[in-house]
N, CA, C and O atoms as a Maestro MAE file, in Angstrom:
{
 s_m_m2io_version
 :::
 2.0.0
}

f_m_ct {
 s_m_title
 :::
 protein
 m_atom[304] {
  # First column is atom index #
  i_m_mmod_type
  r_m_x_coord
  r_m_y_coord
  r_m_z_coord
  i_m_residue_number
  s_m_chain_name
  s_m_pdb_residue_name
  s_m_pdb_atom_name
  i_m_atomic_number
  :::
  1 25 83.247 60.296 9.664 1 A "MET " " N  " 7
  2 3 83.393 59.728 10.999 1 A "MET " " CA " 6
  3 2 82.708 58.369 11.053 1 A "MET " " C  " 6
  4 15 81.693 58.122 10.402 1 A "MET " " O  " 8
  5 25 83.284 57.536 11.827 2 A "ASN " " N  " 7
  6 3 82.747 56.199 11.986 2 A "ASN " " CA " 6
  7 2 81.630 56.214 13.032 2 A "ASN " " C  " 6
  8 15 81.696 56.974 13.998 2 A "ASN " " O  " 8
  9 25 80.608 55.379 12.842 3 A "SER " " N  " 7
  10 3 79.483 55.370 13.780 3 A "SER " " CA " 6
  11 2 79.872 54.799 15.139 3 A "SER " " C  " 6
  12 15 79.220 55.094 16.141 3 A "SER " " O  " 8
  13 25 80.937 53.978 15.187 4 A "THR " " N  " 7
  14 3 81.355 53.417 16.476 4 A "THR " " CA " 6
  15 2 82.009 54.455 17.373 4 A "THR " " C  " 6
  16 15 82.097 54.246 18.583 4 A "THR " " O  " 8
  17 25 82.466 55.561 16.817 5 A "GLU " " N  " 7
  18 3 83.091 56.600 17.627 5 A "GLU " " CA " 6
  19 2 82.075 57.328 18.499 5 A "GLU " " C  " 6
  20 15 82.446 57.918 19.513 5 A "GLU " " O  " 8
  21 25 80.815 57.296 18.123 6 A "HIS " " N  " 7
  22 3 79.783 58.023 18.849 6 A "HIS " " CA " 6
  23 2 79.066 57.160 19.885 6 A "HIS " " C  " 6
  24 15 78.256 57.665 20.662 6 A "HIS " " O  " 8
  25 25 79.362 55.864 19.896 7 A "ARG " " N  " 7
  26 3 78.704 54.999 20.878 7 A "ARG " " CA " 6
  27 2 79.283 55.239 22.270 7 A "ARG " " C  " 6
  28 15 80.468 55.532 22.422 7 A "ARG " " O  " 8
  29 25 78.443 55.113 23.260 8 A "SER " " N  " 7
  30 3 78.908 55.319 24.636 8 A "SER " " CA " 6
  31 2 79.765 54.137 25.086 8 A "SER " " C  " 6
  32 15 79.781 53.084 24.449 8 A "SER " " O  " 8
  33 25 80.465 54.332 26.179 9 A "LEU " " N  " 7
  34 3 81.315 53.278 26.726 9 A "LEU " " CA " 6
  35 2 80.480 52.047 27.078 9 A "LEU " " C  " 6
  36 15 80.897 50.926 26.786 9 A "LEU " " O  " 8
  37 25 79.326 52.227 27.692 10 A "LEU " " N  " 7
  38 3 78.477 51.106 28.084 10 A "LEU " " CA " 6
  39 2 77.978 50.327 26.879 10 A "LEU " " C  " 6
  40 15 77.799 49.112 26.960 10 A "LEU " " O  " 8
  41 25 77.749 51.014 25.756 11 A "ALA " " N  " 7
  42 3 77.270 50.336 24.553 11 A "ALA " " CA " 6
  43 2 78.377 49.508 23.906 11 A "ALA " " C  " 6
  44 15 78.087 48.572 23.160 11 A "ALA " " O  " 8
  45 25 79.626 49.833 24.176 12 A "ARG " " N  " 7
  46 3 80.745 49.106 23.584 12 A "ARG " " CA " 6
  47 2 81.122 47.857 24.357 12 A "ARG " " C  " 6
  48 15 81.959 47.084 23.890 12 A "ARG " " O  " 8
  49 25 80.537 47.634 25.518 13 A "ILE " " N  " 7
  50 3 80.845 46.451 26.319 13 A "ILE " " CA " 6
  51 2 79.983 45.295 25.825 13 A "ILE " " C  " 6
  52 15 78.761 45.412 25.738 13 A "ILE " " O  " 8
  53 25 80.630 44.183 25.506 14 A "SER " " N  " 7
  54 3 79.919 43.023 24.959 14 A "SER " " CA " 6
  55 2 79.186 42.271 26.075 14 A "SER " " C  " 6
  56 15 79.514 42.434 27.250 14 A "SER " " O  " 8
  57 25 78.194 41.447 25.708 15 A "PRO " " N  " 7
  58 3 77.503 40.639 26.718 15 A "PRO " " CA " 6
  59 2 78.458 39.724 27.499 15 A "PRO " " C  " 6
  60 15 78.269 39.508 28.696 15 A "PRO " " O  " 8
  61 25 79.465 39.197 26.833 16 A "THR " " N  " 7
  62 3 80.446 38.347 27.515 16 A "THR " " CA " 6
  63 2 81.207 39.138 28.573 16 A "THR " " C  " 6
  64 15 81.488 38.616 29.652 16 A "THR " " O  " 8
  65 25 81.540 40.373 28.281 17 A "GLN " " N  " 7
  66 3 82.233 41.212 29.256 17 A "GLN " " CA " 6
  67 2 81.330 41.549 30.431 17 A "GLN " " C  " 6
  68 15 81.798 41.633 31.566 17 A "GLN " " O  " 8
  69 25 80.034 41.745 30.173 18 A "TRP " " N  " 7
  70 3 79.077 41.990 31.267 18 A "TRP " " CA " 6
  71 2 79.015 40.775 32.199 18 A "TRP " " C  " 6
  72 15 79.001 40.922 33.421 18 A "TRP " " O  " 8
  73 25 78.980 39.579 31.614 19 A "VAL " " N  " 7
  74 3 78.931 38.358 32.427 19 A "VAL " " CA " 6
  75 2 80.215 38.232 33.250 19 A "VAL " " C  " 6
  76 15 80.164 37.899 34.434 19 A "VAL " " O  " 8
  77 25 81.361 38.497 32.628 20 A "ALA " " N  " 7
  78 3 82.632 38.438 33.348 20 A "ALA " " CA " 6
  79 2 82.658 39.432 34.505 20 A "ALA " " C  " 6
  80 15 83.143 39.113 35.590 20 A "ALA " " O  " 8
  81 25 82.143 40.622 34.277 21 A "LEU " " N  " 7
  82 3 82.076 41.626 35.330 21 A "LEU " " CA " 6
  83 2 81.168 41.177 36.472 21 A "LEU " " C  " 6
  84 15 81.509 41.348 37.642 21 A "LEU " " O  " 8
  85 25 80.024 40.609 36.138 22 A "ALA " " N  " 7
  86 3 79.084 40.133 37.161 22 A "ALA " " CA " 6
  87 2 79.698 39.000 37.984 22 A "ALA " " C  " 6
  88 15 79.554 38.975 39.206 22 A "ALA " " O  " 8
  89 25 80.382 38.063 37.322 23 A "VAL " " N  " 7
  90 3 81.026 36.954 38.037 23 A "VAL " " CA " 6
  91 2 82.140 37.477 38.947 23 A "VAL " " C  " 6
  92 15 82.314 36.981 40.060 23 A "VAL " " O  " 8
  93 25 82.877 38.454 38.489 24 A "THR " " N  " 7
  94 3 83.943 39.049 39.299 24 A "THR " " CA " 6
  95 2 83.374 39.719 40.544 24 A "THR " " C  " 6
  96 15 83.912 39.560 41.639 24 A "THR " " O  " 8
  97 25 82.296 40.463 40.377 25 A "VAL " " N  " 7
  98 3 81.655 41.120 41.518 25 A "VAL " " CA " 6
  99 2 81.150 40.073 42.517 25 A "VAL " " C  " 6
  100 15 81.320 40.232 43.726 25 A "VAL " " O  " 8
  101 25 80.530 39.006 42.010 26 A "MET " " N  " 7
  102 3 80.046 37.943 42.905 26 A "MET " " CA " 6
  103 2 81.203 37.270 43.631 26 A "MET " " C  " 6
  104 15 81.064 36.924 44.804 26 A "MET " " O  " 8
  105 25 82.341 37.073 42.966 27 A "ALA " " N  " 7
  106 3 83.499 36.457 43.614 27 A "ALA " " CA " 6
  107 2 84.039 37.341 44.731 27 A "ALA " " C  " 6
  108 15 84.401 36.846 45.799 27 A "ALA " " O  " 8
  109 25 84.092 38.642 44.488 28 A "VAL " " N  " 7
  110 3 84.569 39.571 45.525 28 A "VAL " " CA " 6
  111 2 83.618 39.558 46.721 28 A "VAL " " C  " 6
  112 15 84.071 39.555 47.865 28 A "VAL " " O  " 8
  113 25 82.325 39.549 46.478 29 A "ILE " " N  " 7
  114 3 81.341 39.483 47.570 29 A "ILE " " CA " 6
  115 2 81.494 38.174 48.337 29 A "ILE " " C  " 6
  116 15 81.435 38.165 49.566 29 A "ILE " " O  " 8
  117 25 81.691 37.061 47.614 30 A "PHE " " N  " 7
  118 3 81.861 35.755 48.252 30 A "PHE " " CA " 6
  119 2 83.068 35.755 49.184 30 A "PHE " " C  " 6
  120 15 82.977 35.279 50.315 30 A "PHE " " O  " 8
  121 25 84.194 36.286 48.717 31 A "VAL " " N  " 7
  122 3 85.398 36.329 49.540 31 A "VAL " " CA " 6
  123 2 85.172 37.215 50.763 31 A "VAL " " C  " 6
  124 15 85.597 36.868 51.865 31 A "VAL " " O  " 8
  125 25 84.513 38.344 50.580 32 A "ALA " " N  " 7
  126 3 84.261 39.259 51.696 32 A "ALA " " CA " 6
  127 2 83.374 38.630 52.759 32 A "ALA " " C  " 6
  128 15 83.552 38.890 53.949 32 A "ALA " " O  " 8
  129 25 82.428 37.812 52.344 33 A "GLU " " N  " 7
  130 3 81.503 37.197 53.302 33 A "GLU " " CA " 6
  131 2 82.050 35.914 53.923 33 A "GLU " " C  " 6
  132 15 81.487 35.430 54.904 33 A "GLU " " O  " 8
  133 25 83.110 35.358 53.391 34 A "ASN " " N  " 7
  134 3 83.637 34.081 53.887 34 A "ASN " " CA " 6
  135 2 85.084 34.214 54.348 34 A "ASN " " C  " 6
  136 15 85.942 33.402 54.001 34 A "ASN " " O  " 8
  137 25 85.334 35.250 55.135 35 A "ARG " " N  " 7
  138 3 86.676 35.466 55.664 35 A "ARG " " CA " 6
  139 2 86.932 34.691 56.934 35 A "ARG " " C  " 6
  140 15 88.081 34.564 57.357 35 A "ARG " " O  " 8
  141 25 85.888 34.170 57.553 36 A "GLY " " N  " 7
  142 3 86.047 33.436 58.808 36 A "GLY " " CA " 6
  143 2 86.847 32.163 58.618 36 A "GLY " " C  " 6
  144 15 86.778 31.521 57.570 36 A "GLY " " O  " 8
  145 25 87.608 31.804 59.643 37 A "LYS " " N  " 7
  146 3 88.441 30.607 59.566 37 A "LYS " " CA " 6
  147 2 87.630 29.380 59.951 37 A "LYS " " C  " 6
  148 15 86.789 29.414 60.850 37 A "LYS " " O  " 8
  149 25 87.913 28.292 59.239 38 A "VAL " " N  " 7
  150 3 87.292 27.005 59.533 38 A "VAL " " CA " 6
  151 2 88.400 25.968 59.635 38 A "VAL " " C  " 6
  152 15 89.500 26.154 59.115 38 A "VAL " " O  " 8
  153 25 88.088 24.882 60.311 39 A "SER " " N  " 7
  154 3 89.052 23.786 60.437 39 A "SER " " CA " 6
  155 2 88.614 22.635 59.543 39 A "SER " " C  " 6
  156 15 87.445 22.249 59.537 39 A "SER " " O  " 8
  157 25 89.547 22.103 58.804 40 A "ILE " " N  " 7
  158 3 89.311 20.965 57.927 40 A "ILE " " CA " 6
  159 2 90.248 19.853 58.375 40 A "ILE " " C  " 6
  160 15 91.448 20.073 58.540 40 A "ILE " " O  " 8
  161 25 89.703 18.667 58.570 41 A "GLU " " N  " 7
  162 3 90.533 17.528 58.947 41 A "GLU " " CA " 6
  163 2 90.672 16.609 57.746 41 A "GLU " " C  " 6
  164 15 89.680 16.202 57.142 41 A "GLU " " O  " 8
  165 25 91.923 16.283 57.401 42 A "PHE " " N  " 7
  166 3 92.220 15.371 56.312 42 A "PHE " " CA " 6
  167 2 93.260 14.386 56.808 42 A "PHE " " C  " 6
  168 15 94.399 14.755 57.092 42 A "PHE " " O  " 8
  169 25 92.855 13.125 56.909 43 A "LEU " " N  " 7
  170 3 93.686 12.075 57.480 43 A "LEU " " CA " 6
  171 2 94.128 12.508 58.874 43 A "LEU " " C  " 6
  172 15 93.276 12.659 59.749 43 A "LEU " " O  " 8
  173 25 95.390 12.709 59.113 44 A "LEU " " N  " 7
  174 3 95.860 13.101 60.442 44 A "LEU " " CA " 6
  175 2 96.189 14.584 60.521 44 A "LEU " " C  " 6
  176 15 96.723 15.052 61.526 44 A "LEU " " O  " 8
  177 25 95.869 15.326 59.461 45 A "ILE " " N  " 7
  178 3 96.233 16.742 59.397 45 A "ILE " " CA " 6
  179 2 94.991 17.595 59.620 45 A "ILE " " C  " 6
  180 15 93.933 17.316 59.057 45 A "ILE " " O  " 8
  181 25 95.116 18.626 60.434 46 A "THR " " N  " 7
  182 3 94.051 19.604 60.614 46 A "THR " " CA " 6
  183 2 94.530 20.924 60.035 46 A "THR " " C  " 6
  184 15 95.586 21.437 60.408 46 A "THR " " O  " 8
  185 25 93.738 21.467 59.117 47 A "ILE " " N  " 7
  186 3 94.076 22.723 58.457 47 A "ILE " " CA " 6
  187 2 93.083 23.777 58.906 47 A "ILE " " C  " 6
  188 15 91.874 23.548 58.867 47 A "ILE " " O  " 8
  189 25 93.577 24.925 59.330 48 A "ARG " " N  " 7
  190 3 92.720 26.045 59.721 48 A "ARG " " CA " 6
  191 2 92.999 27.187 58.747 48 A "ARG " " C  " 6
  192 15 94.109 27.716 58.684 48 A "ARG " " O  " 8
  193 25 91.965 27.552 57.991 49 A "SER " " N  " 7
  194 3 92.133 28.527 56.929 49 A "SER " " CA " 6
  195 2 90.790 29.193 56.652 49 A "SER " " C  " 6
  196 15 89.748 28.660 57.033 49 A "SER " " O  " 8
  197 25 90.800 30.361 55.988 50 A "PRO " " N  " 7
  198 3 89.528 30.979 55.604 50 A "PRO " " CA " 6
  199 2 88.756 30.062 54.642 50 A "PRO " " C  " 6
  200 15 89.347 29.386 53.800 50 A "PRO " " O  " 8
  201 25 87.457 30.054 54.784 51 A "MET " " N  " 7
  202 3 86.608 29.179 53.971 51 A "MET " " CA " 6
  203 2 86.816 29.414 52.483 51 A "MET " " C  " 6
  204 15 86.862 28.457 51.709 51 A "MET " " O  " 8
  205 25 86.943 30.687 52.064 52 A "TRP " " N  " 7
  206 3 87.080 30.958 50.637 52 A "TRP " " CA " 6
  207 2 88.351 30.352 50.072 52 A "TRP " " C  " 6
  208 15 88.366 29.927 48.917 52 A "TRP " " O  " 8
  209 25 89.430 30.302 50.867 53 A "LEU " " N  " 7
  210 3 90.684 29.735 50.388 53 A "LEU " " CA " 6
  211 2 90.582 28.222 50.241 53 A "LEU " " C  " 6
  212 15 91.122 27.650 49.294 53 A "LEU " " O  " 8
  213 25 89.905 27.586 51.156 54 A "ILE " " N  " 7
  214 3 89.712 26.141 51.068 54 A "ILE " " CA " 6
  215 2 88.854 25.798 49.848 54 A "ILE " " C  " 6
  216 15 89.167 24.863 49.110 54 A "ILE " " O  " 8
  217 25 87.780 26.551 49.639 55 A "LEU " " N  " 7
  218 3 86.935 26.294 48.475 55 A "LEU " " CA " 6
  219 2 87.678 26.554 47.166 55 A "LEU " " C  " 6
  220 15 87.518 25.807 46.201 55 A "LEU " " O  " 8
  221 25 88.485 27.607 47.134 56 A "LEU " " N  " 7
  222 3 89.277 27.894 45.941 56 A "LEU " " CA " 6
  223 2 90.278 26.772 45.669 56 A "LEU " " C  " 6
  224 15 90.491 26.390 44.518 56 A "LEU " " O  " 8
  225 25 90.888 26.250 46.722 57 A "THR " " N  " 7
  226 3 91.824 25.139 46.571 57 A "THR " " CA " 6
  227 2 91.109 23.900 46.037 57 A "THR " " C  " 6
  228 15 91.627 23.219 45.152 57 A "THR " " O  " 8
  229 25 89.934 23.607 46.564 58 A "MET " " N  " 7
  230 3 89.184 22.445 46.086 58 A "MET " " CA " 6
  231 2 88.739 22.617 44.636 58 A "MET " " C  " 6
  232 15 88.716 21.653 43.872 58 A "MET " " O  " 8
  233 25 88.389 23.836 44.262 59 A "PHE " " N  " 7
  234 3 88.048 24.121 42.872 59 A "PHE " " CA " 6
  235 2 89.245 23.851 41.969 59 A "PHE " " C  " 6
  236 15 89.105 23.226 40.917 59 A "PHE " " O  " 8
  237 25 90.424 24.322 42.379 60 A "ALA " " N  " 7
  238 3 91.637 24.132 41.582 60 A "ALA " " CA " 6
  239 2 91.981 22.649 41.454 60 A "ALA " " C  " 6
  240 15 92.370 22.194 40.378 60 A "ALA " " O  " 8
  241 25 91.841 21.898 42.542 61 A "VAL " " N  " 7
  242 3 92.098 20.453 42.497 61 A "VAL " " CA " 6
  243 2 91.138 19.771 41.526 61 A "VAL " " C  " 6
  244 15 91.552 18.920 40.739 61 A "VAL " " O  " 8
  245 25 89.867 20.138 41.576 62 A "GLY " " N  " 7
  246 3 88.888 19.567 40.655 62 A "GLY " " CA " 6
  247 2 89.167 19.938 39.211 62 A "GLY " " C  " 6
  248 15 89.018 19.107 38.315 62 A "GLY " " O  " 8
  249 25 89.571 21.178 38.978 63 A "TRP " " N  " 7
  250 3 89.878 21.622 37.619 63 A "TRP " " CA " 6
  251 2 91.078 20.869 37.061 63 A "TRP " " C  " 6
  252 15 91.050 20.403 35.922 63 A "TRP " " O  " 8
  253 25 92.130 20.751 37.863 64 A "VAL " " N  " 7
  254 3 93.326 20.032 37.416 64 A "VAL " " CA " 6
  255 2 92.991 18.567 37.143 64 A "VAL " " C  " 6
  256 15 93.455 17.999 36.154 64 A "VAL " " O  " 8
  257 25 92.194 17.958 38.006 65 A "THR " " N  " 7
  258 3 91.781 16.572 37.794 65 A "THR " " CA " 6
  259 2 91.015 16.435 36.485 65 A "THR " " C  " 6
  260 15 91.234 15.487 35.730 65 A "THR " " O  " 8
  261 25 90.128 17.365 36.218 66 A "GLY " " N  " 7
  262 3 89.376 17.337 34.970 66 A "GLY " " CA " 6
  263 2 90.264 17.498 33.751 66 A "GLY " " C  " 6
  264 15 90.071 16.813 32.746 66 A "GLY " " O  " 8
  265 25 91.230 18.393 33.830 67 A "VAL " " N  " 7
  266 3 92.152 18.600 32.710 67 A "VAL " " CA " 6
  267 2 92.988 17.346 32.472 67 A "VAL " " C  " 6
  268 15 93.207 16.952 31.327 67 A "VAL " " O  " 8
  269 25 93.450 16.727 33.536 68 A "LEU " " N  " 7
  270 3 94.306 15.544 33.392 68 A "LEU " " CA " 6
  271 2 93.546 14.317 32.896 68 A "LEU " " C  " 6
  272 15 94.141 13.442 32.267 68 A "LEU " " O  " 8
  273 25 92.258 14.237 33.164 69 A "THR " " N  " 7
  274 3 91.484 13.064 32.771 69 A "THR " " CA " 6
  275 2 90.612 13.299 31.549 69 A "THR " " C  " 6
  276 15 89.902 12.394 31.112 69 A "THR " " O  " 8
  277 25 90.656 14.500 30.995 70 A "MET " " N  " 7
  278 3 89.810 14.820 29.847 70 A "MET " " CA " 6
  279 2 90.244 14.008 28.632 70 A "MET " " C  " 6
  280 15 91.434 13.885 28.340 70 A "MET " " O  " 8
  281 25 89.275 13.466 27.943 71 A "ARG " " N  " 7
  282 3 89.575 12.743 26.712 71 A "ARG " " CA " 6
  283 2 89.765 13.737 25.580 71 A "ARG " " C  " 6
  284 15 89.007 14.697 25.447 71 A "ARG " " O  " 8
  285 25 90.757 13.503 24.789 72 A "ARG " " N  " 7
  286 3 91.044 14.369 23.653 72 A "ARG " " CA " 6
  287 2 90.151 13.980 22.481 72 A "ARG " " C  " 6
  288 15 89.942 12.795 22.221 72 A "ARG " " O  " 8
  289 25 89.621 14.984 21.771 73 A "ARG " " N  " 7
  290 3 88.853 14.730 20.568 73 A "ARG " " CA " 6
  291 2 89.802 14.332 19.452 73 A "ARG " " C  " 6
  292 15 90.903 14.868 19.326 73 A "ARG " " O  " 8
  293 25 89.360 13.399 18.660 74 A "ARG " " N  " 7
  294 3 90.177 12.974 17.528 74 A "ARG " " CA " 6
  295 2 89.851 13.857 16.322 74 A "ARG " " C  " 6
  296 15 88.687 14.167 16.071 74 A "ARG " " O  " 8
  297 25 90.862 14.251 15.594 75 A "SER " " N  " 7
  298 3 90.664 15.029 14.375 75 A "SER " " CA " 6
  299 2 90.217 14.089 13.270 75 A "SER " " C  " 6
  300 15 90.749 12.988 13.127 75 A "SER " " O  " 8
  301 25 89.235 14.529 12.487 76 A "ARG " " N  " 7
  302 3 88.747 13.694 11.379 76 A "ARG " " CA " 6
  303 2 89.266 14.180 10.073 76 A "ARG " " C  " 6
  304 15 88.959 13.599 9.032 76 A "ARG " " O  " 8
  :::
 }
 m_bond[303] {
  # First column is bond index #
  i_m_from
  i_m_to
  i_m_order
  :::
  1 1 2 1
  2 2 3 1
  3 3 4 2
  4 3 5 1
  5 5 6 1
  6 6 7 1
  7 7 8 2
  8 7 9 1
  9 9 10 1
  10 10 11 1
  11 11 12 2
  12 11 13 1
  13 13 14 1
  14 14 15 1
  15 15 16 2
  16 15 17 1
  17 17 18 1
  18 18 19 1
  19 19 20 2
  20 19 21 1
  21 21 22 1
  22 22 23 1
  23 23 24 2
  24 23 25 1
  25 25 26 1
  26 26 27 1
  27 27 28 2
  28 27 29 1
  29 29 30 1
  30 30 31 1
  31 31 32 2
  32 31 33 1
  33 33 34 1
  34 34 35 1
  35 35 36 2
  36 35 37 1
  37 37 38 1
  38 38 39 1
  39 39 40 2
  40 39 41 1
  41 41 42 1
  42 42 43 1
  43 43 44 2
  44 43 45 1
  45 45 46 1
  46 46 47 1
  47 47 48 2
  48 47 49 1
  49 49 50 1
  50 50 51 1
  51 51 52 2
  52 51 53 1
  53 53 54 1
  54 54 55 1
  55 55 56 2
  56 55 57 1
  57 57 58 1
  58 58 59 1
  59 59 60 2
  60 59 61 1
  61 61 62 1
  62 62 63 1
  63 63 64 2
  64 63 65 1
  65 65 66 1
  66 66 67 1
  67 67 68 2
  68 67 69 1
  69 69 70 1
  70 70 71 1
  71 71 72 2
  72 71 73 1
  73 73 74 1
  74 74 75 1
  75 75 76 2
  76 75 77 1
  77 77 78 1
  78 78 79 1
  79 79 80 2
  80 79 81 1
  81 81 82 1
  82 82 83 1
  83 83 84 2
  84 83 85 1
  85 85 86 1
  86 86 87 1
  87 87 88 2
  88 87 89 1
  89 89 90 1
  90 90 91 1
  91 91 92 2
  92 91 93 1
  93 93 94 1
  94 94 95 1
  95 95 96 2
  96 95 97 1
  97 97 98 1
  98 98 99 1
  99 99 100 2
  100 99 101 1
  101 101 102 1
  102 102 103 1
  103 103 104 2
  104 103 105 1
  105 105 106 1
  106 106 107 1
  107 107 108 2
  108 107 109 1
  109 109 110 1
  110 110 111 1
  111 111 112 2
  112 111 113 1
  113 113 114 1
  114 114 115 1
  115 115 116 2
  116 115 117 1
  117 117 118 1
  118 118 119 1
  119 119 120 2
  120 119 121 1
  121 121 122 1
  122 122 123 1
  123 123 124 2
  124 123 125 1
  125 125 126 1
  126 126 127 1
  127 127 128 2
  128 127 129 1
  129 129 130 1
  130 130 131 1
  131 131 132 2
  132 131 133 1
  133 133 134 1
  134 134 135 1
  135 135 136 2
  136 135 137 1
  137 137 138 1
  138 138 139 1
  139 139 140 2
  140 139 141 1
  141 141 142 1
  142 142 143 1
  143 143 144 2
  144 143 145 1
  145 145 146 1
  146 146 147 1
  147 147 148 2
  148 147 149 1
  149 149 150 1
  150 150 151 1
  151 151 152 2
  152 151 153 1
  153 153 154 1
  154 154 155 1
  155 155 156 2
  156 155 157 1
  157 157 158 1
  158 158 159 1
  159 159 160 2
  160 159 161 1
  161 161 162 1
  162 162 163 1
  163 163 164 2
  164 163 165 1
  165 165 166 1
  166 166 167 1
  167 167 168 2
  168 167 169 1
  169 169 170 1
  170 170 171 1
  171 171 172 2
  172 171 173 1
  173 173 174 1
  174 174 175 1
  175 175 176 2
  176 175 177 1
  177 177 178 1
  178 178 179 1
  179 179 180 2
  180 179 181 1
  181 181 182 1
  182 182 183 1
  183 183 184 2
  184 183 185 1
  185 185 186 1
  186 186 187 1
  187 187 188 2
  188 187 189 1
  189 189 190 1
  190 190 191 1
  191 191 192 2
  192 191 193 1
  193 193 194 1
  194 194 195 1
  195 195 196 2
  196 195 197 1
  197 197 198 1
  198 198 199 1
  199 199 200 2
  200 199 201 1
  201 201 202 1
  202 202 203 1
  203 203 204 2
  204 203 205 1
  205 205 206 1
  206 206 207 1
  207 207 208 2
  208 207 209 1
  209 209 210 1
  210 210 211 1
  211 211 212 2
  212 211 213 1
  213 213 214 1
  214 214 215 1
  215 215 216 2
  216 215 217 1
  217 217 218 1
  218 218 219 1
  219 219 220 2
  220 219 221 1
  221 221 222 1
  222 222 223 1
  223 223 224 2
  224 223 225 1
  225 225 226 1
  226 226 227 1
  227 227 228 2
  228 227 229 1
  229 229 230 1
  230 230 231 1
  231 231 232 2
  232 231 233 1
  233 233 234 1
  234 234 235 1
  235 235 236 2
  236 235 237 1
  237 237 238 1
  238 238 239 1
  239 239 240 2
  240 239 241 1
  241 241 242 1
  242 242 243 1
  243 243 244 2
  244 243 245 1
  245 245 246 1
  246 246 247 1
  247 247 248 2
  248 247 249 1
  249 249 250 1
  250 250 251 1
  251 251 252 2
  252 251 253 1
  253 253 254 1
  254 254 255 1
  255 255 256 2
  256 255 257 1
  257 257 258 1
  258 258 259 1
  259 259 260 2
  260 259 261 1
  261 261 262 1
  262 262 263 1
  263 263 264 2
  264 263 265 1
  265 265 266 1
  266 266 267 1
  267 267 268 2
  268 267 269 1
  269 269 270 1
  270 270 271 1
  271 271 272 2
  272 271 273 1
  273 273 274 1
  274 274 275 1
  275 275 276 2
  276 275 277 1
  277 277 278 1
  278 278 279 1
  279 279 280 2
  280 279 281 1
  281 281 282 1
  282 282 283 1
  283 283 284 2
  284 283 285 1
  285 285 286 1
  286 286 287 1
  287 287 288 2
  288 287 289 1
  289 289 290 1
  290 290 291 1
  291 291 292 2
  292 291 293 1
  293 293 294 1
  294 294 295 1
  295 295 296 2
  296 295 297 1
  297 297 298 1
  298 298 299 1
  299 299 300 2
  300 299 301 1
  301 301 302 1
  302 302 303 1
  303 303 304 2
  :::
 }
}
């Protein structure tokens, strides 16, 4: 028998998976606590949406901007 067959489920979870689980739990808590609607004014447009959705949208805009402006490493 292999020694990995006797390890518990918790022992088989890697540190990276623990971090991913913790971040997921924090994200769910964040969404639950920020369900209230807020108004955002941009130029002549007023948007009324839950705070978590606005923050998620701004995160996505920043991520896309970073991807589009990222400098590519040159292969040596």
